[in-house]
C-alpha positions as CSV (number, residue, x, y, z in Angstrom):
1,X,181.8,15.7,60.5
2,X,180.1,18.9,61.5
3,X,176.4,19.2,61.2
4,X,175.6,21.4,58.2
5,X,172.3,22.5,59.7
6,X,174.1,24.2,62.6
7,X,175.2,27.7,61.5
8,X,177.9,27.8,64.2
9,X,179.5,24.5,63.1
10,X,179.6,25.7,59.5
11,X,182.2,28.3,60.3
12,X,185.9,28.2,61.2
13,X,187.0,28.4,64.9
14,X,188.1,32.0,64.3
15,X,184.9,33.1,62.6
16,X,182.9,31.2,65.3
17,X,184.7,33.2,68.0
18,X,183.8,36.4,66.2
19,X,180.2,35.4,66.1
20,X,180.0,34.5,69.8
21,X,182.0,37.4,71.2
22,X,180.3,40.8,71.5
23,X,182.5,43.8,72.3
24,X,182.2,45.1,75.8
25,X,180.9,48.4,74.5
26,X,178.0,46.6,72.7
27,X,177.1,44.7,75.9
28,X,177.2,47.9,78.0
29,X,175.2,49.7,75.4
30,X,172.4,47.2,75.7
31,X,172.4,47.6,79.5
32,X,172.3,51.4,79.3
33,X,169.5,51.4,76.7
34,X,167.5,49.0,78.8
35,X,167.9,51.1,82.0
36,X,167.0,54.3,80.2
37,X,164.0,52.6,78.7
38,X,162.7,51.4,82.0
39,X,163.2,54.9,83.6
40,X,161.2,56.5,80.7
41,X,158.5,53.9,81.1
42,X,158.2,54.6,84.9
43,X,158.0,58.3,84.3
44,X,155.5,57.9,81.6
45,X,153.2,55.8,83.7
46,X,153.2,58.4,86.5
47,X,152.6,61.2,84.0
48,X,149.6,59.3,82.6
49,X,148.2,58.5,86.1
50,X,148.6,62.2,87.1
51,X,146.8,63.3,83.9
52,X,143.9,60.9,84.7
53,X,143.6,62.2,88.2
54,X,143.7,65.8,87.2
55,X,141.1,65.3,84.4
56,X,138.8,63.4,86.9
57,X,139.1,66.2,89.5
58,X,138.3,68.9,86.9
59,X,135.5,66.8,85.4
60,X,135.9,68.6,82.1
61,X,137.3,67.1,79.0
62,X,138.2,63.4,78.5
63,X,141.7,62.4,79.5
64,X,142.8,61.7,75.8
65,X,142.4,65.4,75.1
66,X,145.2,66.2,77.6
67,X,148.6,67.1,76.2
68,X,150.2,65.8,79.4
69,X,148.5,62.4,78.9
70,X,149.8,62.2,75.3
71,X,153.3,63.2,76.5
72,X,153.2,60.2,78.8
73,X,152.1,57.9,76.0
74,X,155.0,59.3,73.8
75,X,157.5,58.7,76.6
76,X,156.2,55.1,77.0
77,X,156.6,54.5,73.3
78,X,160.3,55.7,73.5
79,X,160.9,53.6,76.6
80,X,159.4,50.4,75.0
81,X,161.4,51.1,71.9
82,X,164.6,51.3,74.0
83,X,163.8,47.9,75.7
84,X,163.2,46.4,72.2
85,X,166.5,47.7,70.9
86,X,168.3,46.5,74.1
87,X,167.5,42.8,73.2
88,X,169.6,43.2,70.1
89,X,172.7,44.1,72.1
90,X,172.6,42.1,75.3
91,X,171.3,38.7,76.5
92,X,167.6,38.4,77.1
93,X,168.3,36.8,80.5
94,X,169.9,40.1,81.5
95,X,167.5,42.6,79.9
96,X,164.4,41.2,81.6
97,X,165.6,41.4,85.2
98,X,166.5,45.1,84.6
99,X,162.8,45.8,84.7
100,X,163.2,46.3,88.5
101,X,164.7,49.7,87.6
102,X,161.1,50.8,86.7
103,X,159.8,49.8,90.1
104,X,162.6,51.7,91.9
105,X,162.1,54.8,89.9
106,X,158.3,54.7,90.5
107,X,159.0,54.5,94.3
108,X,161.3,57.5,94.1
109,X,158.8,59.5,92.1
110,X,156.0,58.8,94.6
111,X,158.2,60.0,97.4
112,X,159.8,63.1,95.7
113,X,156.9,64.4,93.6
114,X,153.8,62.8,95.1
115,X,155.0,63.4,98.7
116,X,154.3,59.9,99.9
117,X,155.8,58.8,103.2
118,X,159.2,57.0,103.0
119,X,158.8,53.6,104.6
120,X,161.5,51.4,106.0
121,X,160.5,48.7,103.5
122,X,161.0,51.1,100.7
123,X,164.6,51.8,101.8
124,X,165.4,48.1,102.3
125,X,163.7,47.1,99.1
126,X,165.4,49.7,97.1
127,X,168.8,48.7,98.5
128,X,168.1,45.0,97.7
129,X,166.9,45.8,94.2
130,X,169.9,48.0,93.4
131,X,172.3,45.4,94.8
132,X,170.6,42.7,92.9
133,X,170.8,44.7,89.7
134,X,174.6,45.2,90.2
135,X,175.1,41.5,90.8
136,X,173.0,40.6,87.7
137,X,175.1,42.9,85.5
138,X,178.4,41.6,86.9
139,X,177.7,37.9,86.6
140,X,175.3,37.7,83.7
141,X,176.6,36.1,80.5
142,X,178.7,38.7,78.7
143,X,179.0,36.8,75.5
144,X,176.1,36.5,73.1
145,X,175.6,35.6,69.5
146,X,174.7,37.8,66.6
147,X,171.2,36.9,65.7
148,X,170.8,35.9,62.1
149,X,167.9,34.3,60.3
150,X,169.8,31.0,59.8
151,X,170.6,30.9,63.5
152,X,167.0,31.5,64.5
153,X,165.8,28.8,62.2
154,X,168.3,26.4,63.7
155,X,167.3,27.2,67.3
156,X,163.6,27.0,66.4
157,X,163.8,23.3,65.3
158,X,166.2,22.2,68.1
159,X,164.8,19.3,70.2
160,X,165.2,21.1,73.5
161,X,163.1,24.1,72.3
162,X,160.5,21.9,70.7
163,X,160.2,20.0,74.0
164,X,160.0,23.3,75.9
165,X,157.4,24.6,73.5
166,X,155.2,21.5,73.9
167,X,155.4,21.7,77.7
168,X,154.5,25.4,77.6
169,X,151.6,25.0,75.3
170,X,150.2,22.1,77.3
171,X,150.5,24.1,80.6
172,X,148.9,27.1,79.0
173,X,145.9,25.1,77.8
174,X,145.4,23.6,81.2
175,X,145.6,27.0,82.9
176,X,143.3,28.5,80.4
177,X,140.8,25.7,80.9
178,X,140.9,26.2,84.7
179,X,140.6,30.0,84.3
180,X,137.9,30.2,81.7
181,X,135.8,27.0,82.1
182,X,136.2,26.4,85.8
183,X,136.1,30.1,86.6
184,X,139.1,29.9,89.0
185,X,140.1,33.6,89.2
186,X,143.2,33.2,91.3
187,X,146.0,35.8,90.7
188,X,148.7,33.2,90.3
189,X,146.8,31.5,87.5
190,X,146.3,34.7,85.6
191,X,149.9,35.8,86.0
192,X,151.1,32.4,84.9
193,X,149.2,32.8,81.7
194,X,150.9,36.2,81.2
195,X,154.3,34.7,82.0
196,X,153.9,31.9,79.5
197,X,153.0,34.3,76.8
198,X,155.9,36.6,77.9
199,X,158.3,33.7,77.3
200,X,157.3,33.6,73.6
201,X,157.4,37.4,73.5
202,X,161.0,37.5,74.8
203,X,162.1,34.9,72.2
204,X,160.4,36.7,69.3
205,X,161.4,40.2,70.4
206,X,165.1,39.2,70.7
207,X,164.9,37.5,67.3
208,X,163.3,40.4,65.5
209,X,165.5,43.0,67.2
210,X,168.6,41.0,66.5
211,X,167.8,40.5,62.8
212,X,167.0,44.2,62.5
213,X,170.3,45.1,64.1
214,X,172.2,42.8,61.7
215,X,170.3,44.3,58.8
216,X,171.3,47.8,59.9
217,X,174.9,46.7,60.1
218,X,174.7,45.6,56.4
219,X,173.8,41.9,56.6
220,X,170.2,41.9,55.3
221,X,168.0,39.5,57.3
222,X,164.6,40.9,56.5
223,X,164.3,38.8,53.3
224,X,163.9,35.6,55.2
225,X,160.5,34.2,56.2
226,X,161.6,33.4,59.7
227,X,161.8,37.2,60.4
228,X,158.1,37.6,59.6
229,X,157.2,34.5,61.6
230,X,158.9,35.9,64.6
231,X,157.2,39.3,64.0
232,X,153.8,37.7,64.0
233,X,154.6,35.7,67.1
234,X,155.8,38.9,68.8
235,X,152.6,40.9,68.0
236,X,150.2,38.1,68.9
237,X,151.9,37.2,72.2
238,X,152.1,40.8,73.2
239,X,148.5,41.4,72.4
240,X,147.2,38.4,74.5
241,X,149.7,39.2,77.2
242,X,148.3,42.7,77.5
243,X,144.8,41.3,77.5
244,X,145.4,38.9,80.5
245,X,147.4,41.6,82.3
246,X,144.5,44.1,82.0
247,X,142.1,41.4,83.4
248,X,144.5,40.9,86.3
249,X,144.6,44.6,87.0
250,X,140.8,44.7,87.0
251,X,140.4,41.8,89.4
252,X,143.3,42.5,91.7
253,X,145.2,45.5,93.2
254,X,148.3,46.8,91.5
255,X,150.3,46.1,94.7
256,X,149.7,42.4,94.1
257,X,150.0,42.3,90.3
258,X,153.2,44.3,89.9
259,X,155.6,42.1,92.0
260,X,154.1,38.8,90.9
261,X,154.2,39.8,87.3
262,X,157.8,41.0,87.6
263,X,159.0,37.7,89.2
264,X,157.1,35.4,86.8
265,X,158.0,37.5,83.7
266,X,161.7,37.6,84.7
267,X,161.8,33.9,85.4
268,X,160.1,33.1,82.0
269,X,162.5,35.4,80.2
270,X,165.6,33.8,81.7
271,X,164.3,30.3,81.0
272,X,163.5,31.4,77.4
273,X,167.0,32.8,76.9
274,X,168.6,29.7,78.3
275,X,166.5,27.2,76.3
276,X,166.2,29.0,73.0
277,X,169.4,31.2,72.7
278,X,171.5,29.0,75.0
279,X,172.8,32.0,76.8
280,X,174.1,30.1,79.8
281,X,176.2,27.8,77.7
282,X,179.9,27.7,78.8
283,X,179.0,30.0,81.8
284,X,180.9,29.1,85.0
285,X,178.9,27.6,87.9
286,X,179.9,30.6,90.1
287,X,178.5,33.0,87.6
288,X,175.3,31.1,87.3
289,X,174.8,30.9,91.1
290,X,175.6,34.6,91.6
291,X,173.3,35.5,88.7
292,X,170.4,33.6,90.4
293,X,171.3,35.3,93.7
294,X,171.1,38.7,92.0
295,X,167.6,37.7,90.7
296,X,166.6,36.7,94.2
297,X,167.7,40.0,95.6
298,X,165.8,41.9,92.9
299,X,162.7,39.9,93.6
300,X,162.8,40.5,97.3
301,X,163.4,44.2,96.7
302,X,160.4,44.6,94.4
303,X,158.2,42.7,96.8
304,X,159.2,45.0,99.7
305,X,158.7,48.2,97.6
306,X,155.2,47.1,96.5
307,X,154.2,45.6,99.8
308,X,151.4,47.4,101.6
309,X,151.3,50.2,99.1
310,X,148.2,52.4,99.5
311,X,145.4,51.0,97.3
312,X,143.7,53.2,94.8
313,X,140.3,54.0,96.0
314,X,137.6,53.4,93.4
315,X,134.6,55.6,93.1
316,X,131.6,54.3,95.1
317,X,128.6,53.5,92.9
318,X,126.4,54.9,95.7
319,X,127.8,58.4,95.2
320,X,126.5,60.6,92.5
321,X,127.7,64.0,91.3
322,X,125.9,67.2,92.1
323,X,126.0,68.2,88.5
324,X,123.8,65.2,87.7
325,X,121.0,66.5,90.0
326,X,118.5,68.9,88.3
327,X,119.1,72.5,89.4
328,X,122.6,71.8,90.8
329,X,125.9,72.9,89.3
330,X,128.3,71.9,92.0
331,X,130.9,69.2,91.3
332,X,131.1,67.9,94.9
333,X,130.3,64.3,95.5
334,X,127.2,63.6,97.5
335,X,125.5,60.5,98.9
336,X,121.7,60.0,98.9
337,X,120.3,59.6,102.4
338,X,118.5,56.3,102.9
339,X,115.4,57.7,104.6
340,X,115.0,61.1,103.1
341,X,114.9,62.7,99.6
342,X,117.5,65.3,100.6
343,X,121.2,65.0,99.9
344,X,124.0,65.3,102.5
345,X,127.5,66.4,101.5
346,X,130.5,64.3,102.4
347,X,133.7,65.6,104.1
348,X,136.2,66.9,101.6
349,X,138.9,64.8,103.1
350,X,137.1,61.6,102.0
351,X,137.0,62.8,98.4
352,X,140.2,64.6,97.8
353,X,142.1,61.4,96.9
354,X,139.3,59.5,95.4
355,X,140.0,58.4,91.8
356,X,137.6,58.9,89.0
357,X,136.3,56.1,86.7
358,X,139.0,56.8,84.2
359,X,141.8,56.6,86.7
360,X,142.9,53.2,85.5
361,X,145.5,53.5,82.9
């Protein structure tokens, strides 16, 4: 006798097939939306960074008064909205790895517009990332379920998810104790905290996005309490995830944070999709192996692109601005001499690429 608590077992075989099968157009739509969203995010980050640098060089108004900076913020909002919507059309285990598109586009922008030197590792990394993305799209699970409130409720109380949640919470508490109480500031510990939170973020984002998508199609899901539970989990996990990620960016260089965050976030998202939404159910062994191989290629590509990137130079606290000295109106940076009361100017070449205090975005 079928279990009445399982929404899939409550339907006829034909209706169950309609629930489990998404049209190819819907699947491709999720991929396209995700890729476009990641492209917009990459462009927006570079626009914001350029606005920070320009405002710091001019030394005039704050960066938030710049139209260019707000344009970057707007583009980021559109890109994140696109990623959010993509979870409603395609499996979470596929949408998360497509984040490597953002890394590839950032590398292209740095070469084309910022005139950075093309390195052999950039070419090899970009090729591996693109190849990995193609393999992911080809062998990822193409069939997914329509996310409804009843289905989310059923998955939320399943034994395998409850066990997964218990392990994740226990591991998070241990890492947080080591990070906060023992003051172990290792990059892997911080990024693992981010990844564990990201796992809940992916589960809740897909649930909220899927229920909104079904509501737009005419099956109202917003009247169920599980929708608002997922919404609260999404907001809270996103907030704490951003907090720990910002702490990582303050303690470590972006060239270290970006690839490690991409690998751990992607792995946590794939595991979350497998455990909660059972996205690998009935998937052939060959597809699973090729999907994991595509992930590996993407990981290697991102590491090669981010490896040995020029680090952003922070402003030295020993330098002071000429406009802070009484009687001076110049904006050149100067360094106080150790043995005299006079000020010696530095070479322009040392200062032309030096970022201001507000350069971190």
